[in-house]
C-alpha positions as CSV (number, residue, x, y, z in Angstrom):
1,X,-7.9,-18.7,-25.4
2,X,-11.6,-17.7,-25.1
3,X,-12.4,-14.2,-24.0
4,X,-13.9,-13.5,-20.6
5,X,-16.7,-10.9,-20.9
6,X,-18.1,-9.1,-17.8
7,X,-21.7,-8.3,-18.6
8,X,-24.5,-6.3,-17.0
9,X,-22.4,-4.0,-14.8
10,X,-24.0,-0.7,-14.1
11,X,-20.6,1.0,-14.5
12,X,-18.8,1.1,-16.9
13,X,-20.8,-1.5,-18.9
14,X,-19.4,-4.6,-20.5
15,X,-15.7,-5.4,-20.3
16,X,-13.9,-8.0,-22.5
17,X,-10.7,-9.6,-21.4
18,X,-8.3,-11.6,-23.6
19,X,-4.9,-12.9,-22.5
20,X,-5.2,-11.0,-19.3
21,X,-5.7,-7.6,-21.0
22,X,-8.8,-5.4,-21.5
23,X,-9.7,-5.6,-25.2
24,X,-13.2,-4.0,-25.2
25,X,-15.3,-1.7,-23.1
26,X,-18.9,-0.5,-23.1
27,X,-21.1,-2.5,-25.4
28,X,-19.3,-5.7,-26.3
29,X,-20.5,-7.8,-29.2
30,X,-20.8,-11.5,-28.3
31,X,-18.4,-14.1,-29.8
32,X,-19.3,-17.8,-29.9
33,X,-16.6,-19.0,-27.5
34,X,-17.0,-16.2,-24.9
35,X,-17.0,-17.0,-21.2
36,X,-19.4,-14.7,-19.4
37,X,-19.3,-13.3,-15.9
38,X,-22.8,-11.9,-15.1
39,X,-22.6,-8.8,-12.9
40,X,-26.1,-7.2,-13.2
41,X,-26.2,-3.9,-11.4
42,X,-22.6,-4.2,-10.1
43,X,-19.9,-1.5,-10.3
44,X,-16.5,-2.3,-11.8
45,X,-13.4,-0.3,-11.1
46,X,-9.7,-0.9,-11.8
47,X,-8.2,-3.0,-9.0
48,X,-7.2,-0.9,-6.0
49,X,-3.5,-0.2,-5.4
50,X,-2.3,-0.2,-1.8
51,X,0.8,2.0,-1.7
52,X,1.9,1.4,1.9
53,X,1.4,-1.4,4.3
54,X,3.1,-3.3,7.1
55,X,1.7,-6.8,6.9
56,X,3.5,-8.1,10.0
57,X,1.5,-5.8,12.2
58,X,-1.5,-8.1,11.9
59,X,0.3,-9.8,14.9
60,X,-0.2,-6.7,17.1
61,X,-3.5,-5.3,16.2
62,X,-5.4,-3.2,18.8
63,X,-2.4,-2.2,21.0
64,X,-1.1,1.2,22.1
65,X,-4.5,2.7,21.2
66,X,-3.9,6.1,22.8
67,X,-0.3,6.8,21.7
68,X,1.3,9.1,19.3
69,X,3.7,7.6,16.7
70,X,6.9,7.7,18.8
71,X,5.3,6.3,22.0
72,X,3.4,3.7,19.9
73,X,6.7,2.5,18.3
74,X,8.5,2.4,21.7
75,X,5.7,0.2,23.1
76,X,5.6,-2.2,20.1
77,X,9.3,-2.5,19.0
78,X,10.1,-5.0,21.8
79,X,7.1,-7.2,20.8
80,X,7.9,-7.1,17.1
81,X,11.4,-8.2,18.0
82,X,9.9,-11.5,19.1
83,X,8.2,-12.3,15.8
84,X,9.3,-15.5,14.0
85,X,9.3,-16.0,10.3
86,X,6.3,-18.2,10.7
87,X,4.5,-15.3,12.5
88,X,5.3,-13.0,9.6
89,X,4.0,-15.5,7.1
90,X,0.7,-16.0,9.0
91,X,0.3,-12.2,9.2
92,X,1.1,-11.7,5.5
93,X,-1.4,-14.3,4.5
94,X,-4.3,-12.7,6.5
95,X,-3.2,-9.2,5.5
96,X,-3.0,-9.9,1.7
97,X,-6.2,-12.0,1.9
98,X,-8.1,-9.1,3.5
99,X,-6.7,-6.7,0.9
100,X,-7.8,-8.9,-1.9
101,X,-11.3,-9.2,-0.4
102,X,-11.6,-5.4,-0.3
103,X,-10.7,-5.0,-4.0
104,X,-6.9,-4.6,-3.8
105,X,-5.0,-6.1,-6.7
106,X,-1.5,-4.6,-6.0
107,X,-0.1,-4.2,-2.5
108,X,3.2,-2.6,-1.3
109,X,4.4,-4.1,1.9
110,X,7.1,-2.2,3.8
111,X,8.9,-4.8,6.0
112,X,11.8,-3.6,8.0
113,X,12.1,-6.2,10.8
114,X,14.4,-9.1,10.1
115,X,14.3,-11.7,12.9
116,X,17.8,-12.8,13.7
117,X,19.1,-11.2,10.5
118,X,17.4,-14.1,8.5
119,X,16.1,-12.5,5.3
120,X,14.1,-15.6,4.4
121,X,11.4,-13.6,6.1
122,X,11.0,-11.9,2.6
123,X,10.6,-15.3,1.0
124,X,7.7,-15.9,3.4
125,X,6.0,-12.7,2.4
126,X,6.4,-13.6,-1.3
127,X,4.9,-17.0,-0.7
128,X,1.8,-15.5,1.0
129,X,1.4,-13.2,-2.0
130,X,1.6,-16.1,-4.4
131,X,-1.1,-17.9,-2.4
132,X,-3.3,-14.9,-2.5
133,X,-2.7,-14.1,-6.2
134,X,-2.2,-10.3,-6.1
135,X,0.8,-8.2,-7.2
136,X,3.3,-7.5,-4.5
137,X,5.7,-4.6,-4.1
138,X,8.1,-6.1,-1.6
139,X,9.8,-3.2,0.1
140,X,13.0,-4.6,1.7
141,X,12.9,-2.3,4.7
142,X,15.8,-1.7,7.1
143,X,17.0,0.0,10.2
144,X,20.6,0.6,11.2
145,X,20.4,3.3,13.9
146,X,19.6,1.9,17.3
147,X,19.0,3.7,20.6
148,X,22.6,3.7,21.6
149,X,23.4,5.9,18.6
150,X,20.5,8.3,18.9
151,X,17.9,6.3,17.0
152,X,14.4,5.3,18.2
153,X,14.4,1.5,17.8
154,X,16.1,-0.8,20.3
155,X,19.6,-1.9,19.3
156,X,18.5,-5.5,19.1
157,X,16.1,-4.8,16.1
158,X,18.6,-3.0,13.9
159,X,21.0,-4.5,11.3
160,X,24.5,-3.8,10.0
161,X,24.5,-1.5,7.0
162,X,26.6,-3.7,4.8
163,X,24.5,-6.8,5.6
164,X,21.3,-4.8,4.8
165,X,22.7,-3.8,1.3
166,X,23.9,-7.3,0.5
167,X,20.6,-8.8,1.6
168,X,18.6,-6.3,-0.4
169,X,20.5,-7.2,-3.5
170,X,20.0,-10.9,-2.8
171,X,16.3,-10.5,-2.2
172,X,16.0,-8.7,-5.5
173,X,17.9,-11.5,-7.3
174,X,15.5,-14.1,-5.7
175,X,12.2,-12.4,-6.3
176,X,12.1,-9.3,-8.5
177,X,10.3,-10.2,-11.7
178,X,8.8,-6.8,-12.6
179,X,5.3,-8.3,-12.9
180,X,3.9,-10.1,-9.9
181,X,6.7,-9.3,-7.5
182,X,8.6,-6.0,-7.5
183,X,11.4,-5.6,-4.9
184,X,11.8,-2.1,-3.5
185,X,14.8,-0.6,-1.6
186,X,13.2,0.9,1.6
187,X,15.1,2.1,4.6
188,X,12.6,2.7,7.3
189,X,12.5,6.4,8.5
190,X,14.8,9.3,9.4
191,X,14.8,8.4,13.1
192,X,15.9,4.7,12.5
193,X,18.5,4.9,9.8
194,X,21.9,6.5,9.2
195,X,22.7,9.0,6.4
196,X,25.1,6.4,4.9
197,X,22.3,3.8,4.6
198,X,20.0,6.3,2.8
199,X,22.7,7.4,0.4
200,X,24.0,3.9,-0.4
201,X,20.5,2.5,-0.7
202,X,19.7,5.1,-3.3
203,X,22.8,4.1,-5.2
204,X,22.0,0.4,-5.0
205,X,18.4,0.9,-6.2
206,X,19.5,2.9,-9.2
207,X,22.2,0.4,-10.1
208,X,19.6,-2.4,-9.9
209,X,16.7,-0.5,-11.5
210,X,14.5,-0.7,-8.4
211,X,12.2,1.9,-6.8
212,X,12.8,3.6,-3.4
213,X,10.4,4.0,-0.5
214,X,10.6,5.4,3.0
215,X,8.5,7.1,5.7
216,X,8.7,10.9,5.7
217,X,7.0,13.9,7.3
218,X,4.5,11.7,9.2
219,X,4.5,13.7,12.5
220,X,5.6,17.0,13.9
221,X,7.9,15.1,16.3
222,X,9.7,13.6,13.3
223,X,10.1,17.1,11.8
224,X,11.8,18.3,15.1
225,X,14.0,15.2,15.2
226,X,15.4,16.0,11.8
227,X,15.9,19.7,12.7
228,X,17.7,18.7,15.9
229,X,19.8,15.9,14.3
230,X,20.6,17.3,10.9
231,X,19.7,21.0,11.1
232,X,17.3,20.5,8.2
233,X,13.7,19.8,7.5
234,X,13.0,16.2,6.3
235,X,12.5,17.1,2.6
236,X,15.7,19.1,2.4
237,X,17.5,16.3,4.0
238,X,16.0,13.8,1.6
239,X,17.0,15.9,-1.3
240,X,20.6,15.9,-0.2
241,X,20.6,12.2,0.0
242,X,19.5,11.8,-3.6
243,X,15.9,10.7,-2.8
244,X,13.9,13.4,-4.5
245,X,13.1,11.8,-7.9
246,X,10.4,10.1,-9.9
247,X,11.6,6.6,-8.8
248,X,10.7,7.4,-5.1
249,X,7.4,7.4,-3.2
250,X,7.1,8.5,0.4
251,X,4.7,7.2,3.1
252,X,2.4,9.8,4.7
253,X,3.9,13.2,3.6
254,X,1.8,15.2,6.1
255,X,4.1,18.0,7.3
256,X,5.3,19.4,4.0
257,X,5.3,23.1,3.2
258,X,4.5,24.8,-0.1
259,X,8.1,25.1,-1.3
260,X,8.8,21.5,-0.5
261,X,5.7,20.4,-2.4
262,X,6.9,22.3,-5.4
263,X,10.2,20.5,-5.2
264,X,8.6,17.1,-4.8
265,X,6.1,17.7,-7.5
266,X,8.7,18.9,-10.0
267,X,10.6,15.7,-9.4
268,X,7.5,13.5,-9.6
269,X,8.1,12.0,-6.2
270,X,4.9,10.2,-5.0
271,X,3.0,10.2,-1.7
272,X,1.2,7.3,0.0
273,X,-1.7,8.9,1.8
274,X,-2.8,6.8,4.8
275,X,-5.8,8.8,6.2
276,X,-7.1,6.3,8.8
277,X,-3.7,5.5,10.3
278,X,-2.9,9.3,10.4
279,X,-6.2,9.9,12.3
280,X,-5.7,6.9,14.6
281,X,-2.2,8.2,15.7
282,X,-3.3,11.9,15.7
283,X,-0.5,12.6,13.2
284,X,-2.2,15.2,11.1
285,X,-4.1,15.5,7.8
286,X,-2.2,15.2,4.5
287,X,-2.6,18.1,2.1
288,X,-3.7,15.9,-0.7
289,X,-5.2,18.4,-3.1
290,X,-2.2,20.7,-2.7
291,X,0.1,17.8,-3.5
292,X,-1.8,17.0,-6.6
293,X,-1.8,20.6,-7.7
294,X,2.0,20.6,-7.2
295,X,2.3,17.6,-9.5
296,X,3.0,14.8,-7.0
297,X,1.5,11.4,-7.7
298,X,-0.7,10.5,-4.7
299,X,-2.0,7.0,-3.9
300,X,-3.8,5.5,-0.9
301,X,-2.4,3.2,1.8
302,X,-3.7,1.2,4.6
303,X,-0.5,1.3,6.7
304,X,-0.2,-1.4,9.3
305,X,-3.2,-2.8,11.2
306,X,-1.5,-1.8,14.5
307,X,-2.5,1.7,13.5
308,X,-5.5,0.9,11.2
309,X,-7.3,-2.1,12.6
310,X,-9.6,-2.5,9.6
311,X,-6.8,-3.7,7.4
312,X,-8.7,-3.3,4.1
313,X,-8.1,-0.6,1.4
314,X,-11.7,0.1,0.5
315,X,-12.5,2.1,3.7
316,X,-9.7,4.5,2.9
317,X,-11.7,5.9,-0.1
318,X,-14.3,7.5,2.1
319,X,-11.8,8.4,4.8
320,X,-9.7,10.2,2.3
321,X,-12.7,12.1,1.0
322,X,-13.8,13.2,4.4
323,X,-10.3,14.0,5.6
324,X,-9.7,16.4,2.7
325,X,-13.1,18.1,3.2
326,X,-12.5,18.5,6.9
327,X,-9.0,19.9,6.4
328,X,-10.0,22.4,3.8
329,X,-13.6,23.1,5.2
330,X,-14.9,22.7,1.6
331,X,-17.5,20.1,0.7
332,X,-16.0,19.9,-2.8
333,X,-12.4,19.6,-1.8
334,X,-12.2,16.0,-3.0
335,X,-14.9,14.3,-5.1
336,X,-15.8,10.5,-5.3
337,X,-14.3,10.1,-8.8
338,X,-11.1,11.8,-7.6
339,X,-10.8,9.4,-4.7
340,X,-11.2,6.4,-6.9
341,X,-8.5,7.9,-9.1
342,X,-6.2,8.1,-6.0
343,X,-6.9,4.5,-5.1
344,X,-6.2,3.2,-8.7
345,X,-4.3,5.3,-11.1
346,X,-2.7,7.5,-8.4
347,X,-1.3,4.4,-6.7
348,X,-0.1,2.9,-9.9
349,X,1.8,6.2,-10.6
350,X,3.4,6.1,-7.2
351,X,4.7,2.6,-7.9
352,X,5.8,3.3,-11.4
353,X,3.2,1.1,-13.1
354,X,1.8,2.1,-16.5
355,X,-0.3,-1.0,-17.3
356,X,-2.6,-1.1,-14.3
357,X,-4.9,1.4,-12.6
358,X,-7.2,2.3,-15.5
359,X,-10.3,0.9,-17.1
360,X,-8.8,1.3,-20.6
361,X,-8.0,-0.8,-23.7
362,X,-4.6,-2.4,-23.4
363,X,-4.5,-2.3,-19.6
364,X,-3.9,-5.4,-17.5
365,X,-7.3,-6.8,-16.4
366,X,-6.7,-6.0,-12.7
367,X,-10.4,-5.4,-11.8
368,X,-12.6,-5.1,-8.7
369,X,-16.3,-5.9,-9.1
370,X,-18.4,-4.4,-6.3
371,X,-22.0,-5.4,-5.4
372,X,-24.3,-2.5,-6.3
373,X,-27.7,-4.0,-5.5
374,X,-28.1,-1.6,-2.6
375,X,-27.1,1.5,-4.5
376,X,-29.8,1.6,-7.2
377,X,-31.4,4.7,-5.6
378,X,-28.1,6.7,-6.1
379,X,-27.9,8.4,-9.5
380,X,-24.1,8.5,-9.5
381,X,-22.7,4.9,-9.3
382,X,-19.2,6.1,-8.2
383,X,-20.6,8.4,-5.5
384,X,-22.7,5.5,-4.3
385,X,-19.6,3.3,-4.1
386,X,-17.4,5.7,-2.2
387,X,-20.1,7.4,0.0
388,X,-22.4,4.4,0.5
389,X,-22.0,1.6,3.1
390,X,-18.7,-0.3,3.3
391,X,-18.5,-3.4,1.1
392,X,-16.2,-6.2,0.1
393,X,-15.6,-7.0,-3.5
394,X,-17.9,-9.5,-5.2
395,X,-15.1,-10.6,-7.6
396,X,-11.5,-9.6,-8.1
397,X,-9.4,-10.4,-11.1
398,X,-5.6,-10.0,-11.5
399,X,-4.4,-10.1,-15.1
400,X,-7.8,-11.6,-15.9
401,X,-7.4,-14.4,-13.4
402,X,-9.9,-14.8,-10.5
403,X,-8.5,-14.1,-7.1
404,X,-11.8,-13.5,-5.3
405,X,-15.1,-15.1,-6.5
406,X,-18.5,-14.4,-4.9
407,X,-16.7,-12.7,-2.0
408,X,-14.4,-15.7,-1.3
409,X,-10.6,-15.6,-1.6
410,X,-9.7,-18.5,-3.8
411,X,-6.0,-19.2,-3.0
412,X,-6.5,-20.3,0.6
413,X,-9.1,-20.5,3.5
414,X,-9.1,-17.0,4.9
415,X,-11.1,-17.9,7.9
416,X,-8.7,-20.6,8.8
417,X,-5.8,-18.2,8.3
418,X,-7.4,-15.8,10.7
419,X,-7.7,-18.5,13.4
420,X,-4.1,-19.4,13.0
421,X,-3.1,-15.8,13.3
422,X,-5.2,-15.2,16.4
423,X,-3.6,-18.2,18.1
424,X,-0.1,-16.9,17.2
425,X,-0.9,-13.4,18.3
426,X,-2.1,-14.6,21.7
427,X,1.1,-16.6,22.2
428,X,3.1,-13.5,21.3
429,X,1.6,-11.5,24.1
430,X,1.3,-14.3,26.8
């Protein structure tokens, strides 16, 4: 197979790809059969890795705009209960298409709503990922603690624990290939699940060799809920459940103290930092630099578009940089190259991926190529990318295969998918 050579990029120079893998960087000597992708003045990064998302929330964007997390959930749970599998597919197609268009090559979707107990909803999400062409971490989310038993979600949206575990194993058998689709065991949150589900989910994941994911330490209210219900702070509770390890990553991780950070860091437990969603809900500011110093892998996440209406990963780079600087009141608290590291290699670490997230020989050619024609006056290309105007990717490759070309998603008509989604969303609220 002929090599594909990216030529003319301002950063990092030429890149040669063969059999889906980066084989040369910098100045690449031409070979007779090379295919060439000209990118004069553009900036190339490893593909962005989205470590936390709720794709179904594209059906309920722009609602409950002045609520904290618990009130927001209470308002939206009844609406989410009305979602059909076709609704979830429509939302996943738009959500993954928007992620691809903003440079994302790997996305983790935490889906914890199973209409009528029909787990073919996960087949629908996988189908949308295959149409889009990006890697999917399909987090088989779950809730088994309804209002009548002291949980936050309505009883009608929770599932039976045994059914959840059986379904999770079945979804893994259908879809987990360890390459384009990774199934993850992912009970939702401390206020929507039982201790038994958390413990048995960890046992199941380790028996099957799957990773674990959940929400933790997102709000002060969650912290108080755990103290009232368990007599423990969330990290201590998680540790007792067998969830503090290097096969786990946690969404948000805002309200974590120094000793808890040291425990998580020593174990290699990752954190999905979702700065825009945290700001939108007034949840707090994640201690990213402290987490990194403690040894925790930290990646970036969009979260659902019901709490981050943009829906693309690229804006989270600047938001993460500014949030860190505001929290620490230091203009050098987080630098542009560090933010790109969070969005690429940090995210890959959270997901347990060793072959993506770097511009390096032998890595999968998961790449985002960003237009740089308006950044020529900025001496530092990466600073220009992070701190300059928002942009969508010019080209996106996954394993060397084009997913976005000249700004257009190739696998389907994204504009048509948006129209279908808008029609469905309107019907949901009528």
